[in-house]
N, C-alpha and C positions, 0 to 999 in steps of 0.2 A: 195139389198145388200148395195146400197148407203144409203138407209134409216137407215139400221142397223148400218152402220159406223157413221152416224150422231148421233144416239142415244148413241153409245159408247163414242163419243167425248164429248157429253153433260154430260154424267155420270162422266167422268173423270174431266171435268171442275167443276162440282158441288163438287166432292170429294176434289179437290184442294182448292176451295173457303172455304169449311167447315173446312178442315184440317189446313189451315193457321192460323185462330184465335186460334185453339186448341194448335197448336205448340207454338204460342206466349204466351199463358197462361201458358203452361208448362215451358217455359223459365223463366217466372216471378216467378213462385212458387217453382221451383227447387232450392235447396240450392246452394249457390255460391261456386264454387271450389276455395279453398284457393290459393292465388298467391304464386308462387315459390319464396322462399327466398334464397338468395345466401349463401353458407356455410360460407363465411367470416363474415357475420353478426351474424349467430347463434353461431359460435364457441366462440365468445367473451363473450356471456352470458350463454351458456349451462354449466350445472354442469358436472364435470367429472364423469364417470361411477363408480359405486361401485366396490371395489376390490373383486370380487366374489370368486376368488381362495383363497385369504387370509381369507375371512370370512368363507369359507367352512372349511379351516384348523382350524380356531378358534373353530368352532362348533364341529369338530371331537375331538380336544384336550379336550374340555369341557366334551363331552360325555365319553371319556376315563377316565378322572379324576373322574367323578361321578360313573363310573362303577367299577373302579379298585383301587381307593384310599383306604387306610387302615381304614379311618373313613368316615362316611357320611358327605357330604358337600352340603349345599343348594345352589340353583341357585343365590340367591341374594348375598351371600358372594363371590362366584366365580366371578360374574360380577363386583361387587364393587372393588375387588382386581385387576381385569383386567383393569378397568378404572384407578385406582391409578397407576398401573404399566405403563400404556400408557403415563400418564402425568409426571411420575417421570423422564422420559428420555428427557423432554423438559428443558426449563430454570428453575432456582431455584425458580422462583415466580409462577410457574404453579403447581397447586395441585387440587385434587378433595376433596370437603368438603361435608360431609353428613349434615343432618339437625342440629344435635347437634354441630358439629364442626363449621358450618356456624354461628350458634347463638353465639358461643364463640368468633368467629372472629368479629362479629358485636359489641359485648359487649366490646371487648378489643380495638377496633379502633374508636368507635364513642360514647362510654358511659363512665360510671364510675364503678369501681369495687374495692373490697378490696383485695389488693395484695401487692407485693413488688416492682413492677416497673421494671421487667426484661423481655426482649424479649429473648426467648430461642429456641434452636433447638436440634436435636439429631444427634450426629456424632459418628460413630463406637460404637453404643450402649451406649454412654454416653451423659448426658444432658449438653449442652454447652451454655454459655451466648453469645447471639448474640450482644446484646447491653443493657446497663442499660438506663432506661428512665430518662431524666433530672428531677431534683427536686423531686425525689422519695426516699423511704428508701434505695433502692439498690444503687443508685448513691451516696447518702450521706454516705453510709457505705463503699464506696470505691470499690465496685464490678466492675470489668472491663470486657470488651468484650474479649472473649477467655477463660475466667475462666471455669473450669469444675465443675459442681455441682455433687459431688460423693455421698453425703448423704443429706437427708432432715429429720431433727429431728432424726438423728441417723440411719435412714433406707437407705440402699444403693439404688442408682437410676439406677445402671447398668442393662440394659435389659428392663427398663421401656420405654414406648412410651412417646412422648412429652405431650400428653393430660393428662396422669396420673401424670406426674411431675407438670404440671400447676395446676391441681386440688388440689394437696397437698400444693402448695405454696399459693393458694388463700384461703380466709377464713374470719373469723370475724375480723372486723376492731379493731385494738388495741392489738390483740393477738400476742404473740411473737413466732418466729420461728427461728430455728438454721440451717444454711446451712454449710455443710463442702465442702470447695472449694480446688481445686488444680490449681495453676497458673504456667504456663510454665514448667510443669513437676516437680515442687518442692514438698515440704512437705505439706500434707493436713493441712488446718487451718479452724477454725470455725468462722462464722460471725452470730451474733444474731440480728435480725431485728424485728420491730413491723409492722404488716400489717397496711396499710393506704389506704384511698380512692385515687385511681389512676385516675387522669384526663389526658386523652391522648390529647396532642397537637402535631399534625403532622407537623405544620409549625411554626417556630419561626423567628422573625426578630428584628433587632436593627440597629440604625445608628452608624457607627464607627466614622465618622467625616463629615465635611461639603461636601456634594456631593457623599458620599460613604455609602452604606448600606450593611448589611449582612443578608442573608436569609438562614436558615437551614431547610431542609426537612428531618425529622427523619424517616418517613415511608411513603409508598404509597400503594394504591390498584389499580388494573387495572380492 
Protein backbone atom coordinates (compact mmCIF):
# COMPACT_ATOMS: atom_id res chain seq x y z
CA UNK A 1 0.00 0.00 0.00
CA UNK A 2 2.87 2.30 0.88
CA UNK A 3 4.64 1.33 -2.32
CA UNK A 4 1.53 2.22 -4.36
CA UNK A 5 1.29 5.56 -2.60
CA UNK A 6 4.89 6.35 -3.45
CA UNK A 7 4.28 5.47 -7.11
CA UNK A 8 1.25 7.75 -7.19
CA UNK A 9 3.24 10.61 -5.67
CA UNK A 10 6.02 10.06 -8.19
CA UNK A 11 3.52 10.12 -11.08
CA UNK A 12 2.01 13.34 -9.82
CA UNK A 13 5.45 14.90 -9.48
CA UNK A 14 6.35 13.94 -13.07
CA UNK A 15 3.04 15.35 -14.32
CA UNK A 16 3.67 18.62 -12.53
CA UNK A 17 7.25 18.87 -13.83
CA UNK A 18 6.13 18.15 -17.42
CA UNK A 19 3.07 20.36 -17.20
CA UNK A 20 4.90 23.43 -15.93
CA UNK A 21 6.98 24.04 -19.13
CA UNK A 22 3.89 23.42 -21.26
CA UNK A 23 1.94 25.97 -19.28
CA UNK A 24 4.79 28.49 -19.65
CA UNK A 25 4.93 27.90 -23.42
CA UNK A 26 1.18 28.35 -23.68
CA UNK A 27 1.45 31.67 -21.86
CA UNK A 28 4.11 32.85 -24.33
CA UNK A 29 2.21 31.85 -27.48
CA UNK A 30 -1.31 32.84 -26.41
CA UNK A 31 -2.42 36.23 -27.76
CA UNK A 32 -2.15 39.01 -25.27
CA UNK A 33 -5.41 40.20 -23.81
CA UNK A 34 -5.85 43.89 -24.63
CA UNK A 35 -5.52 46.16 -21.67
CA UNK A 36 -8.66 47.82 -20.47
CA UNK A 37 -8.94 51.45 -21.58
CA UNK A 38 -10.86 53.89 -19.50
CA UNK A 39 -14.01 55.33 -21.15
CA UNK A 40 -12.68 58.85 -20.65
CA UNK A 41 -9.88 58.21 -23.17
CA UNK A 42 -11.99 56.49 -25.82
CA UNK A 43 -14.88 58.96 -25.76
CA UNK A 44 -12.60 61.80 -26.89
CA UNK A 45 -11.60 60.04 -30.13
CA UNK A 46 -14.56 57.73 -30.84
CA UNK A 47 -16.79 58.73 -33.73
CA UNK A 48 -20.45 59.30 -32.91
CA UNK A 49 -22.73 56.42 -33.93
CA UNK A 50 -24.59 56.64 -37.21
CA UNK A 51 -28.15 58.00 -36.88
CA UNK A 52 -29.74 54.68 -37.83
CA UNK A 53 -33.34 55.78 -37.31
CA UNK A 54 -32.89 58.83 -39.55
CA UNK A 55 -31.08 56.78 -42.22
CA UNK A 56 -33.87 54.21 -42.10
CA UNK A 57 -36.44 56.98 -42.60
CA UNK A 58 -34.42 58.34 -45.54
CA UNK A 59 -34.33 54.90 -47.17
CA UNK A 60 -38.09 54.46 -46.69
CA UNK A 61 -38.84 57.86 -48.24
CA UNK A 62 -36.57 57.08 -51.19
CA UNK A 63 -38.32 53.73 -51.73
CA UNK A 64 -41.75 55.39 -51.64
CA UNK A 65 -40.71 58.07 -54.13
CA UNK A 66 -39.36 55.45 -56.53
CA UNK A 67 -42.50 53.34 -56.16
CA UNK A 68 -45.21 56.00 -56.23
CA UNK A 69 -43.88 59.11 -58.01
CA UNK A 70 -45.70 59.96 -61.24
CA UNK A 71 -42.51 59.67 -63.31
CA UNK A 72 -39.54 57.30 -63.04
CA UNK A 73 -36.66 58.76 -61.02
CA UNK A 74 -33.22 57.17 -60.95
CA UNK A 75 -31.22 56.65 -57.77
CA UNK A 76 -28.42 59.01 -58.80
CA UNK A 77 -30.80 61.94 -59.26
CA UNK A 78 -32.52 61.31 -55.93
CA UNK A 79 -29.25 61.01 -54.02
CA UNK A 80 -27.68 64.09 -55.63
CA UNK A 81 -30.78 66.15 -54.84
CA UNK A 82 -30.73 64.86 -51.27
CA UNK A 83 -27.10 65.93 -50.87
CA UNK A 84 -27.83 69.37 -52.35
CA UNK A 85 -30.79 69.79 -50.01
CA UNK A 86 -28.69 68.79 -47.00
CA UNK A 87 -26.03 71.40 -47.77
CA UNK A 88 -28.48 74.15 -48.76
CA UNK A 89 -29.53 74.50 -45.11
CA UNK A 90 -25.98 75.30 -44.01
CA UNK A 91 -24.16 78.60 -44.56
CA UNK A 92 -24.37 80.30 -48.00
CA UNK A 93 -20.86 79.12 -48.96
CA UNK A 94 -21.65 75.40 -48.59
CA UNK A 95 -22.81 73.64 -51.73
CA UNK A 96 -22.46 70.34 -53.55
CA UNK A 97 -20.73 70.48 -56.92
CA UNK A 98 -20.84 67.73 -59.49
CA UNK A 99 -17.90 67.19 -61.88
CA UNK A 100 -19.07 69.78 -64.44
CA UNK A 101 -19.94 72.40 -61.82
CA UNK A 102 -16.61 71.85 -60.08
CA UNK A 103 -14.76 72.32 -63.37
CA UNK A 104 -16.64 75.59 -63.91
CA UNK A 105 -15.67 76.73 -60.42
CA UNK A 106 -12.01 75.90 -61.01
CA UNK A 107 -12.06 77.79 -64.28
CA UNK A 108 -13.75 80.87 -62.86
CA UNK A 109 -11.58 81.14 -59.76
CA UNK A 110 -8.13 80.12 -60.93
CA UNK A 111 -8.01 80.52 -64.70
CA UNK A 112 -9.04 82.72 -67.58
CA UNK A 113 -12.27 82.62 -69.56
CA UNK A 114 -14.26 84.69 -72.03
CA UNK A 115 -17.07 86.42 -70.21
CA UNK A 116 -18.41 89.64 -68.74
CA UNK A 117 -16.91 89.64 -65.25
CA UNK A 118 -20.07 89.17 -63.20
CA UNK A 119 -20.53 86.98 -60.15
CA UNK A 120 -24.17 85.93 -60.14
CA UNK A 121 -26.63 83.99 -58.02
CA UNK A 122 -30.29 83.01 -58.24
CA UNK A 123 -32.84 84.61 -55.91
CA UNK A 124 -36.58 83.91 -56.11
CA UNK A 125 -36.13 82.47 -59.59
CA UNK A 126 -34.28 85.54 -60.88
CA UNK A 127 -30.61 85.89 -61.84
CA UNK A 128 -29.05 88.45 -59.52
CA UNK A 129 -25.67 90.18 -59.73
CA UNK A 130 -23.69 89.35 -56.60
CA UNK A 131 -20.74 91.50 -57.58
CA UNK A 132 -19.05 92.80 -60.74
CA UNK A 133 -15.37 91.90 -60.93
CA UNK A 134 -13.07 94.91 -61.02
CA UNK A 135 -11.60 95.98 -64.38
CA UNK A 136 -13.96 93.83 -66.46
CA UNK A 137 -16.63 94.72 -69.05
CA UNK A 138 -19.32 94.46 -66.35
CA UNK A 139 -17.69 96.90 -63.94
CA UNK A 140 -16.78 99.32 -66.73
CA UNK A 141 -20.40 99.28 -67.97
CA UNK A 142 -21.65 100.30 -64.54
CA UNK A 143 -23.34 97.03 -63.57
CA UNK A 144 -23.87 97.00 -59.80
CA UNK A 145 -24.33 94.39 -57.09
CA UNK A 146 -28.03 93.70 -56.61
CA UNK A 147 -28.99 94.29 -60.26
CA UNK A 148 -31.42 91.70 -61.60
CA UNK A 149 -30.64 90.24 -65.02
CA UNK A 150 -34.13 89.72 -66.46
CA UNK A 151 -33.08 89.01 -70.06
CA UNK A 152 -29.98 87.82 -71.91
CA UNK A 153 -30.03 88.78 -75.60
CA UNK A 154 -33.79 89.23 -75.34
CA UNK A 155 -34.45 85.83 -73.73
CA UNK A 156 -36.07 85.97 -70.26
CA UNK A 157 -33.97 84.45 -67.48
CA UNK A 158 -36.76 83.79 -64.98
CA UNK A 159 -36.84 80.12 -64.05
CA UNK A 160 -33.32 79.45 -65.33
CA UNK A 161 -30.75 78.03 -62.97
CA UNK A 162 -27.48 79.80 -62.38
CA UNK A 163 -25.44 77.51 -64.63
CA UNK A 164 -27.75 78.12 -67.61
CA UNK A 165 -27.41 81.88 -67.18
CA UNK A 166 -23.62 81.67 -66.83
CA UNK A 167 -23.32 79.52 -69.96
CA UNK A 168 -25.26 82.11 -71.97
CA UNK A 169 -23.13 85.00 -70.75
CA UNK A 170 -19.86 83.25 -71.53
CA UNK A 171 -18.68 82.78 -75.08
CA UNK A 172 -16.32 83.92 -77.79
CA UNK A 173 -14.05 86.79 -76.80
CA UNK A 174 -15.02 90.05 -78.54
CA UNK A 175 -18.60 88.96 -79.19
CA UNK A 176 -21.26 91.40 -77.97
CA UNK A 177 -24.11 90.53 -75.65
CA UNK A 178 -27.06 92.56 -74.38
CA UNK A 179 -28.31 92.25 -70.81
CA UNK A 180 -31.64 93.66 -69.66
CA UNK A 181 -31.33 94.78 -66.05
CA UNK A 182 -33.68 95.95 -63.31
CA UNK A 183 -32.18 98.06 -60.53
CA UNK A 184 -33.98 98.71 -57.24
CA UNK A 185 -37.36 97.80 -58.73
CA UNK A 186 -37.10 100.43 -61.47
CA UNK A 187 -37.71 100.31 -65.20
CA UNK A 188 -35.76 97.65 -67.14
CA UNK A 189 -32.83 98.96 -69.17
CA UNK A 190 -30.37 97.38 -71.61
CA UNK A 191 -26.60 97.20 -71.32
CA UNK A 192 -24.52 95.95 -74.26
CA UNK A 193 -21.09 94.53 -73.48
CA UNK A 194 -18.32 92.75 -75.38
CA UNK A 195 -17.01 89.53 -73.90
CA UNK A 196 -13.39 89.72 -72.82
CA UNK A 197 -10.77 87.51 -71.23
CA UNK A 198 -11.52 87.56 -67.51
CA UNK A 199 -8.50 87.26 -65.26
CA UNK A 200 -9.57 86.54 -61.72
CA UNK A 201 -7.60 88.28 -58.98
CA UNK A 202 -8.91 87.30 -55.58
CA UNK A 203 -6.68 89.65 -53.60
CA UNK A 204 -5.83 93.27 -54.42
CA UNK A 205 -3.56 95.55 -52.42
CA UNK A 206 -2.28 99.11 -52.52
CA UNK A 207 -0.53 101.58 -50.24
CA UNK A 208 -2.75 104.47 -49.13
CA UNK A 209 -0.09 106.52 -47.38
CA UNK A 210 3.07 106.01 -45.38
CA UNK A 211 2.48 103.17 -42.92
CA UNK A 212 -1.03 102.34 -44.14
CA UNK A 213 -2.00 99.72 -46.69
CA UNK A 214 -5.29 98.52 -48.16
CA UNK A 215 -6.05 94.87 -48.95
CA UNK A 216 -9.27 93.76 -50.61
CA UNK A 217 -10.30 90.11 -50.79
CA UNK A 218 -12.90 89.83 -53.55
CA UNK A 219 -13.65 86.12 -53.13
CA UNK A 220 -12.53 83.05 -51.25
CA UNK A 221 -12.89 79.29 -51.35
CA UNK A 222 -12.80 76.94 -48.38
